[in-house]
DSSP file (Angstrom, degrees, kcal/mol; ACC not computed):
  #  RESIDUE AA STRUCTURE BP1 BP2  ACC     N-H-->O    O-->H-N    N-H-->O    O-->H-N    TCO  KAPPA ALPHA  PHI   PSI    X-CA   Y-CA   Z-CA
    1    1 A X              0   0    0      0, 0.0    65,-0.3     0, 0.0     2,-0.3   0.000 360.0 360.0 360.0 153.4    3.2    7.5  -72.2
    2    2 A X        -     0   0    0      9,-0.2     9,-0.2    63,-0.1     2,-0.2  -0.845 360.0-101.8-149.6-177.2    0.8    5.9  -74.5
    3    3 A X        -     0   0    0     -2,-0.3    51,-0.1     7,-0.1    50,-0.1  -0.645  36.3-107.4-113.0 175.0   -1.8    6.2  -77.2
    4    4 A X    >   -     0   0    0     51,-0.3     3,-3.3    -2,-0.2     6,-0.2   0.653  36.3-149.6 -80.1 -11.8   -5.6    6.0  -77.1
    5    5 A X  T 3  S-     0   0    0      1,-0.3     3,-0.1     3,-0.1    55,-0.1   0.763  76.6 -47.5  51.3  25.4   -5.6    2.5  -78.8
    6    6 A X  T 3  S+     0   0    0      1,-0.3     2,-0.6    52,-0.2    -1,-0.3   0.383 113.1 125.6  94.5  -7.6   -9.0    3.4  -80.4
    7    7 A X    X   -     0   0    0     -3,-3.3     3,-1.7     1,-0.1    -1,-0.3  -0.820  54.1-150.9 -85.1 120.2  -10.4    4.7  -77.1
    8    8 A X  T 3  S+     0   0    0     -2,-0.6    -1,-0.1     1,-0.3     3,-0.1   0.726  91.0  67.8 -60.1 -22.8  -11.6    8.3  -77.5
    9    9 A X  T 3  S-     0   0    0     -5,-0.1    -1,-0.3     1,-0.1    -5,-0.0   0.692 101.7-131.2 -75.9  -8.7  -10.8    8.9  -73.8
   10   10 A X    <   -     0   0    0     -3,-1.7     2,-0.5    -6,-0.2    44,-0.2  -0.081  32.1 -56.5  81.6 167.9   -7.1    8.7  -74.3
   11   11 A X  E     -A   53   0A   0     42,-2.4    42,-2.8    -9,-0.2     2,-0.5  -0.738  53.5-129.0 -93.0 127.2   -4.5    6.8  -72.4
   12   12 A X  E     -A   52   0A   0     -2,-0.5     2,-0.5    40,-0.2    40,-0.2  -0.652  25.4-173.9 -80.4 125.0   -4.4    7.6  -68.7
   13   13 A X  E     -A   51   0A   0     38,-3.0    38,-2.0    -2,-0.5     2,-0.3  -0.981   7.6-157.7-118.6 117.8   -0.9    8.5  -67.4
   14   14 A X  E     -A   50   0A   0     -2,-0.5    36,-0.3    36,-0.2     2,-0.1  -0.750  20.2-121.7 -91.5 141.3   -0.4    9.0  -63.6
   15   15 A X        -     0   0    0     34,-2.1     3,-0.1    -2,-0.3    -1,-0.0  -0.453  30.2-108.6 -66.4 151.7    2.5   11.1  -62.3
   16   16 A X  S    S+     0   0    0      1,-0.2     2,-0.3    -2,-0.1    -1,-0.1   0.773 104.3   7.0 -56.9 -24.0    4.8    9.3  -60.0
   17   17 A X  S    S-     0   0    0     31,-0.1     2,-0.2     0, 0.0    -1,-0.2  -0.974  84.9-107.2-151.0 152.4    3.3   11.5  -57.3
   18   18 A X        -     0   0    0     -2,-0.3    31,-0.2    -3,-0.1     2,-0.2  -0.596  34.4-119.2 -77.4 139.2    0.5   14.0  -57.1
   19   19 A X        -     0   0    0     29,-2.6     4,-0.1    -2,-0.2    54,-0.1  -0.544  22.9-121.4 -77.0 151.6    1.4   17.7  -56.9
   20   20 A X  S    S-     0   0    0     -2,-0.2    -1,-0.1     1,-0.1     3,-0.1   0.838  96.5  -2.6 -60.6 -37.0    0.1   19.4  -53.8
   21   21 A X  S    S-     0   0    0      1,-0.3     2,-0.3    27,-0.1    27,-0.1   0.729 122.2 -26.9-124.0 -40.8   -2.0   22.1  -55.6
   22   22 A X        -     0   0    0     26,-0.1    51,-2.0    25,-0.1     2,-0.6  -0.980  47.0-107.9-174.5 157.3   -1.7   21.8  -59.4
   23   23 A X  E     -C   72   0B   0     -2,-0.3    49,-0.3    49,-0.2     3,-0.1  -0.897  31.6-172.6 -93.7 117.4    0.3   20.8  -62.6
   24   24 A X  E     -     0   0B   0     47,-2.3     2,-0.4    -2,-0.6    48,-0.2   0.843  64.7  -3.8 -87.7 -33.1    1.3   24.2  -64.0
   25   25 A X  E     -C   71   0B   0     46,-2.4    46,-2.9     2,-0.0     2,-0.3  -0.998  55.6-171.7-155.2 152.9    2.8   22.8  -67.3
   26   26 A X  E     -C   70   0B   0     -2,-0.4     2,-0.4    44,-0.2    44,-0.2  -0.921   5.6-164.7-153.0 126.0    3.5   19.6  -68.9
   27   27 A X  E     -C   69   0B   0     42,-2.1    42,-1.7    -2,-0.3     2,-0.4  -0.910   8.3-164.7-115.7 129.7    5.5   18.9  -72.2
   28   28 A X  E     +C   68   0B   0     -2,-0.4     2,-0.3    40,-0.2    40,-0.2  -0.886   8.6 178.2-120.2 150.2    5.3   15.5  -74.0
   29   29 A X  E     -C   67   0B   0     38,-2.5    38,-3.3    -2,-0.4     2,-0.1  -0.992  29.0-110.0-151.3 147.3    7.6   14.3  -76.6
   30   30 A X  E     -C   66   0B   0     -2,-0.3     2,-0.5    36,-0.2    36,-0.3  -0.361  26.6-129.3 -77.7 162.1    7.9   11.0  -78.7
   31   31 A X        +     0   0    0     34,-2.4    34,-0.3    -2,-0.1     2,-0.3  -0.939  64.8  57.1-105.5 124.5   10.8    8.6  -78.1
   32   32 A X  S    S-     0   0    0     -2,-0.5     6,-0.0     1,-0.1    -2,-0.0  -0.838  85.0 -86.5 145.1 177.6   12.7    7.5  -81.2
   33   33 A X  S    S+     0   0    0     -2,-0.3     2,-0.7     1,-0.1    -1,-0.1   0.546  98.4  78.1 -98.1  -7.8   14.7    8.7  -84.2
   34   34 A X    >   -     0   0    0      1,-0.2     3,-1.8    -3,-0.1     4,-0.4  -0.891  61.8-160.3-108.8 109.2   11.9    9.4  -86.7
   35   35 A X  G >  S+     0   0    0     -2,-0.7     3,-0.9     1,-0.3     4,-0.2   0.883  95.1  49.7 -51.5 -44.4   10.1   12.7  -86.0
   36   36 A X  G >  S+     0   0    0      1,-0.2     3,-0.9     2,-0.2    -1,-0.3   0.545  87.5  91.6 -76.0  -7.3    7.0   11.6  -88.0
   37   37 A X  G <  S+     0   0    0     -3,-1.8    -1,-0.2     1,-0.3    -2,-0.2   0.752  93.4  35.9 -60.1 -29.7    7.0    8.2  -86.0
   38   38 A X  G <  S-     0   0    0     -3,-0.9    19,-0.7    -4,-0.4    18,-0.4   0.591  91.9-158.1-102.6  -7.5    4.6    9.6  -83.3
   39   39 A X    <   -     0   0    0     -3,-0.9     2,-0.6    -4,-0.2    -1,-0.3  -0.515  61.7  -8.5  61.1-130.8    2.4   11.8  -85.5
   40   40 A X        -     0   0    0     -2,-0.3    16,-1.3    -4,-0.0     2,-0.4  -0.903  70.0-160.0-102.8 115.0    0.7   14.5  -83.4
   41   41 A X  E     +B   55   0A   0     -2,-0.6     2,-0.3    14,-0.2    14,-0.2  -0.808  18.7 164.2 -95.5 137.4    1.1   14.1  -79.7
   42   42 A X  E     -B   54   0A   0     12,-1.6    12,-2.4    -2,-0.4     2,-0.3  -0.929  21.2-152.6-140.7 166.7   -1.3   15.8  -77.4
   43   43 A X  E     +B   53   0A   0     -2,-0.3     2,-0.3    10,-0.2    10,-0.2  -0.992  14.9 170.0-142.1 140.8   -2.6   15.8  -73.8
   44   44 A X  E     +B   52   0A   0      8,-2.2     8,-2.7    -2,-0.3    -2,-0.0  -0.789  57.3  46.1-138.0 172.3   -5.8   16.8  -72.1
   45   45 A X        -     0   0    0     -2,-0.3     2,-0.4     1,-0.2    -1,-0.1   0.917  69.5-175.0  53.9  44.4   -7.4   16.5  -68.7
   46   46 A X        +     0   0    0      5,-0.2     5,-0.2    -3,-0.2    -1,-0.2  -0.585  11.9 163.9 -72.2 124.8   -4.1   17.6  -67.0
   47   47 A X        -     0   0    0      3,-3.4   -25,-0.1    -2,-0.4   -28,-0.1  -0.582  55.6 -92.3-123.2-166.6   -4.7   17.4  -63.2
   48   48 A X  S    S+     0   0    0     -2,-0.2   -29,-2.6     1,-0.2   -26,-0.1   0.511 125.2  44.5 -86.4   0.9   -2.4   17.3  -60.3
   49   49 A X  S    S-     0   0    0      1,-0.3   -34,-2.1   -31,-0.2     2,-0.3   0.481 124.4 -50.7-118.3 -10.2   -2.2   13.6  -60.4
   50   50 A X  E     -A   14   0A   0    -36,-0.3    -3,-3.4    -5,-0.1    -1,-0.3  -0.991  48.2-119.7 166.7-164.2   -1.8   12.8  -64.3
   51   51 A X  E     -A   13   0A   0    -38,-2.0   -38,-3.0    -2,-0.3     2,-0.6  -0.959  23.9-104.2-162.1 166.8   -3.1   13.5  -67.7
   52   52 A X  E     -AB  12  44A   0     -8,-2.7    -8,-2.2    -2,-0.3     2,-0.3  -0.918  35.1-153.8-107.7 123.8   -4.6   11.8  -70.7
   53   53 A X  E     -AB  11  43A   0    -42,-2.8   -42,-2.4    -2,-0.6     2,-0.3  -0.761  10.8-173.8-108.2 145.3   -2.3   11.3  -73.7
   54   54 A X  E     - B   0  42A   0    -12,-2.4   -12,-1.6    -2,-0.3     2,-0.4  -0.941   7.9-168.8-132.1 151.5   -3.2   11.0  -77.4
   55   55 A X  E >   - B   0  41A   0     -2,-0.3     3,-0.5   -14,-0.2   -51,-0.3  -0.996  21.2-140.9-138.3 137.7   -1.2   10.2  -80.6
   56   56 A X  T 3  S+     0   0    0    -16,-1.3   -17,-0.2   -18,-0.4   -15,-0.1   0.632  99.9  34.8 -74.5  -8.4   -2.6   10.6  -84.1
   57   57 A X  T 3  S+     0   0    0    -19,-0.7    -1,-0.2   -17,-0.1     2,-0.2   0.365  82.0 125.3-119.1   2.1   -1.0    7.5  -85.5
   58   58 A X    <   +     0   0    0     -3,-0.5     2,-0.3   -20,-0.2     5,-0.2  -0.477  25.8 158.4 -79.0 139.8   -1.0    5.0  -82.6
   59   59 A X        -     0   0    0      3,-0.7     3,-0.4    -2,-0.2   -54,-0.1  -0.858  57.2 -97.6-139.8 168.3   -2.7    1.6  -83.3
   60   60 A X  S    S+     0   0    0     -2,-0.3     3,-0.5     1,-0.2    -1,-0.1   0.920 127.4  46.8 -57.9 -41.1   -2.3   -1.8  -81.6
   61   61 A X  S    S+     0   0    0      1,-0.2    -1,-0.2    -3,-0.0     2,-0.2   0.691 121.6  36.4 -69.4 -20.6    0.2   -2.7  -84.3
   62   62 A X  S    S-     0   0    0     -3,-0.4    -3,-0.7    -5,-0.1    -1,-0.2  -0.556  78.5-175.7-134.1  73.0    2.0    0.5  -84.1
   63   63 A X        -     0   0    0     -3,-0.5     2,-0.4    -5,-0.2    -3,-0.1  -0.225  17.8-133.4 -75.6 168.1    2.3    1.8  -80.5
   64   64 A X        -     0   0    0    -26,-0.1     2,-0.4    -9,-0.0    -1,-0.1  -0.952  11.4-154.4-118.7 134.7    3.9    5.0  -79.7
   65   65 A X        +     0   0    0     -2,-0.4   -34,-2.4   -34,-0.3     2,-0.3  -0.869  23.3 159.1-107.1 140.4    6.4    5.7  -77.0
   66   66 A X  E     -C   30   0B   0     -2,-0.4     2,-0.3   -65,-0.3   -36,-0.2  -0.885  25.8-146.3-145.5 178.7    6.9    9.0  -75.3
   67   67 A X  E     -C   29   0B   0    -38,-3.3   -38,-2.5    -2,-0.3     2,-0.3  -0.933  15.5-163.6-141.2 167.8    8.2   10.8  -72.3
   68   68 A X  E     -C   28   0B   0     -2,-0.3     2,-0.4   -40,-0.2   -40,-0.2  -0.964  14.8-145.8-147.9 167.1    7.0   13.9  -70.5
   69   69 A X  E     -C   27   0B   0    -42,-1.7   -42,-2.1    -2,-0.3     2,-0.5  -0.999  19.2-169.6-128.7 129.2    8.1   16.6  -68.0
   70   70 A X  E     -C   26   0B   0     -2,-0.4     2,-0.5   -44,-0.2   -44,-0.2  -0.970   6.0-165.9-125.5 134.6    5.6   18.1  -65.7
   71   71 A X  E     +C   25   0B   0    -46,-2.9   -46,-2.4    -2,-0.5   -47,-2.3  -0.974  27.1 137.8-122.2 131.8    6.1   21.1  -63.4
   72   72 A X  E      C   23   0B   0     -2,-0.5   -49,-0.2   -49,-0.3   -52,-0.1  -0.904 360.0 360.0-156.3-178.2    3.7   21.8  -60.5
   73   73 A X              0   0    0    -51,-2.0   -50,-0.1    -2,-0.3   -53,-0.1   0.295 360.0 360.0-154.5 360.0    3.4   22.9  -57.0
């Protein structure tokens, strides 16, 4: 997972494999012990092969790490 690093298009995250028909749901969460450390995480442009991830606080000096679970078929 990553942040936009100033790019309005978001950070492209590819799933390890593409789902045959669609990704039904995807949940993202930050990695770490400080809940406010990731700001607000969001995802858009969710397809069967990946999604674009965003964080409200990410900068080049303050990267945000995250993880996700995706369910599709």
